[in-house]
N, C-alpha and C positions, 0 to 999 in steps of 0.2 A: 118500758121506758118511764112510766110513772114512778116506779120504784127508784130508778136511777135519778130522776129529777128530784124526788123527795130527799134522797141521800145527799145530793149536792146542796140542796136548799138547807137541809139541817146543818151541814157543815158550814156553809157561808153565813147562816143566820147567827152563829155563835160569835161573830166578829162585828164590831160596830161599823166598819167600813161598808159592809154589804157587797152587793155586786158592783163591779166597775161600770163605767159608762160604756155604751155600745161601741164606740170607736176604739176604746181601750181594749175591750174584749176582742174585737176584730183584729187588732194589732197582735194580741197574744195568740189568737188562732193562727194567724199567718206565721208567727214565729214557730208554733208547734208543728204546723204543716211543713215548714222548712226543715225542721229537725227530722221529721219523718222522711222527707224526700232525700235528705243527706244520707240517712241510714239505708234507704232503698238503693241509692246510687252506690254506696259502698258494698252492699251485699250482692247486687245484681249487675251493676254497671262496671265500666272499665276503671273507675277511680277507686282504688283501695285505700283503706285507712293507713295512717302512719302507725308505726309500732307503738308510739306513745299515746295513741288515742284509745279510749275505752270503747269496747263493743257495747252497743245498746240493743235491747230487745225491740223488735218491730211492734210487738203487742203493747209494750209500755208506751211507745210513741203514739200508737193509735188511741190508747186510753187517754193520753193527754189531750188529744184532739177532741175526743168524745166529751171529756170533762168540760173543756172550754166551750164547745157547742151547747152543752146543757146549761152552762152559766149564761150564755147569751139568751137561750130560750127562756130560762127562768126569769131573767131580768126583764123580759118583754111579755111575761105571762103567756107564753106559747106552749100549748100542750103537744109535745112531740109525738106522743102515742097516737093522737088523732091525726096528725099530719103524716106520720109514717104509714098509717093504715090507708089514708087517701092516696099516697104515692104508690103503694103496692097495688091498689085497685087500678090505678092508671096504667101501671106496667102490665098487669094481667089483661087489660082490655086493649089498650093501644098497641102493645108490643107482642100480643099473643101469637101472631103469625110472622113475626120479624125474623126469627131464627128457626132452624130445624130442631125438632125434638130428638132426643137420644133414642 
């Protein structure tokens, strides 16, 4: 995660505007999640795309979400690597008996 956060920060740092404000980033995140949801609905749900609409890659939409989350984290000096590791520890301890193993 640190490498991704550095890549995003290096890219953002080249522009004088810097990171957007938290609510602006959140709005962008919701927009990106909406685009992802739309693609998932088209791919797996009953609503298919119009013939005039371009097919988008789910991975590209996911990457847009990750980029935006990293922007939020960087703007707030949040170390995502540290928090992701804590979350995994929580899952491995709290949820270790929640589901059957294969």
